[in-house]
C-alpha positions, -999 to 999 in steps of 0.1 A, spaced: -712 -342 -407 -716 -320 -377 -685 -308 -362 -691 -315 -327 -699 -349 -333 -670 -356 -357 -648 -342 -327 -663 -366 -305 -661 -395 -327 -621 -388 -332 -616 -386 -293 -638 -419 -287 -616 -436 -315 -584 -424 -299 -592 -435 -264 -611 -468 -270 -582 -490 -277 -563 -503 -248 -532 -527 -250 -520 -547 -222 -501 -569 -206 -462 -567 -210 -438 -585 -186 -398 -575 -188 -374 -594 -170 -333 -586 -167 -321 -620 -161 -291 -632 -143 -274 -641 -178 -275 -604 -187 -303 -610 -213 -336 -590 -213 -368 -613 -219 -401 -597 -230 -435 -617 -229 -466 -595 -245 -499 -605 -249 -516 -598 -281 -550 -588 -272 -560 -553 -280 -595 -544 -264 -618 -515 -276 -634 -509 -243 -658 -481 -250 -677 -502 -277 -714 -503 -274 -727 -526 -249 -754 -539 -273 -724 -553 -296 -705 -579 -289 -668 -570 -271 -645 -559 -299 -607 -571 -301 -577 -573 -326 -546 -593 -322 -518 -569 -324 -478 -570 -317 -469 -547 -286 -433 -552 -290 -413 -528 -313 -378 -517 -322 -359 -489 -339 -327 -502 -348 -310 -515 -314 -335 -497 -294 -367 -516 -283 -401 -504 -267 -433 -522 -256 -464 -504 -255 -495 -505 -229 -521 -480 -228 -547 -458 -244 -543 -442 -278 -516 -470 -281 -513 -459 -320 -502 -428 -312 -476 -440 -283 -463 -462 -311 -458 -434 -336 -444 -409 -312 -420 -436 -297 -409 -446 -332 -406 -408 -343 -381 -397 -311 -359 -431 -316 -356 -421 -354 -348 -387 -349 -328 -387 -319 -297 -411 -314 -298 -410 -276 -322 -430 -263 -327 -410 -230 -331 -378 -251 -356 -398 -272 -374 -407 -243 -377 -375 -229 -389 -357 -264 -416 -389 -264 -426 -380 -230 -434 -344 -239 -449 -348 -270 -476 -375 -256 -481 -355 -226 -495 -326 -247 -513 -352 -268 -530 -368 -236 -537 -332 -223 -556 -325 -255 -576 -361 -254 -585 -356 -217 -598 -321 -224 -618 -332 -252 -629 -361 -230 -640 -339 -202 -663 -323 -227 -677 -353 -247 -672 -383 -220 -673 -367 -187 -684 -398 -171 -652 -418 -186 -627 -391 -172 -624 -412 -138 -613 -440 -154 -583 -423 -167 -576 -402 -134 -578 -437 -115 -558 -460 -137 -534 -436 -157 -532 -432 -192 -505 -454 -206 -468 -470 -201 -440 -473 -224 -412 -495 -217 -378 -487 -235 -352 -514 -236 -318 -526 -251 -282 -527 -244 -260 -494 -238 -226 -495 -228 -227 -532 -233 -253 -533 -201 -290 -543 -203 -313 -511 -197 -349 -510 -189 -367 -477 -185 -406 -474 -179 -422 -443 -191 -455 -436 -172 -485 -414 -182 -509 -399 -156 -540 -376 -154 -554 -356 -130 -575 -328 -121 -566 -298 -100 -587 -278 -76 -603 -257 -102 -614 -289 -125 -587 -283 -150 -568 -313 -165 -533 -319 -156 -512 -344 -175 -478 -357 -165 -452 -382 -171 -427 -402 -149 -397 -422 -161 -382 -451 -140 -353 -472 -144 -360 -510 -139 -334 -529 -119 -346 -564 -127 -385 -569 -137 -414 -550 -145 -450 -553 -157 -468 -526 -177 -506 -527 -183 -526 -549 -162 -507 -560 -131 -529 -562 -102 -535 -600 -103 -496 -605 -104 -488 -583 -74 -515 -597 -54 -510 -633 -62 -501 -659 -38 -465 -675 -38 -482 -707 -51 -496 -686 -83 -462 -674 -93 -437 -688 -113 -411 -706 -89 -376 -692 -84 -362 -720 -103 -381 -710 -133 -372 -677 -130 -335 -685 -129 -333 -716 -155 -361 -706 -179 -368 -668 -179 -385 -668 -209 -410 -691 -193 -409 -668 -162 -422 -638 -181 -447 -659 -201 -461 -672 -169 -467 -636 -153 -487 -626 -185 -506 -658 -182 -518 -645 -146 -536 -617 -161 -550 -637 -193 -564 -661 -167 -579 -634 -143 -588 -606 -170 -595 -625 -203 -618 -596 -212 -584 -578 -216 -554 -599 -217 -553 -628 -241 -531 -650 -262 -512 -658 -282 -482 -644 -261 -452 -631 -279 -419 -638 -265 -386 -622 -273 -349 -626 -259 -327 -597 -263 -292 -601 -260 -263 -578 -265 -257 -591 -301 -295 -589 -310 -329 -601 -306 -343 -637 -309 -379 -641 -312 -388 -674 -293 -423 -669 -301 -439 -642 -327 -476 -639 -339 -470 -633 -376 -509 -627 -379 -508 -597 -355 -519 -565 -369 -491 -537 -365 -513 -508 -355 
């Protein structure tokens, strides 16, 4: 096979799958609640074909460290997050190691995309590349940290990829979140739901995106409650693929 064509196909495969949407909430009881849709979309599939999807689990763990993935090249995000947490016992060191490795990988992919798919590059510079939320209990306290990857071009047209970390105080949504941010109060779950049934609260947030963007976000919705003494799967799609 032509080397140029093969390279283009590899880049295409890495950037075609996109995982969304995950809602995470640190409730007043001190537990962490996570809802994740299970639809994985292949956005670059041929327009002549029907849209391609598969069902995946987006919530993962290495020991007592948990993480949820949203973004392009989600297989690499999963692999590198798992490897960093396996090799490095301190979660913050692991997060930085993960960020450094994925920054290099994304820069390579974006430079290749610039060559083979220049018309797609605006998608990545506009929407970002990916987000991973790391969460767990450290020193007995609930902790959620988002890692976000961004792509831009400098004045010479060179690709720049960076990542930022952000500590979450109460709630976060990674992946598609525009409809949640712009939702009216009547569309959002009530404060009573938020306080009395936090699992339903995060599930309802994901359902807003599933309703408005069925092409990218879909059921079943996995639900996890993380307590200081361990995790409880409220709902888990046992038929999901672990990409």
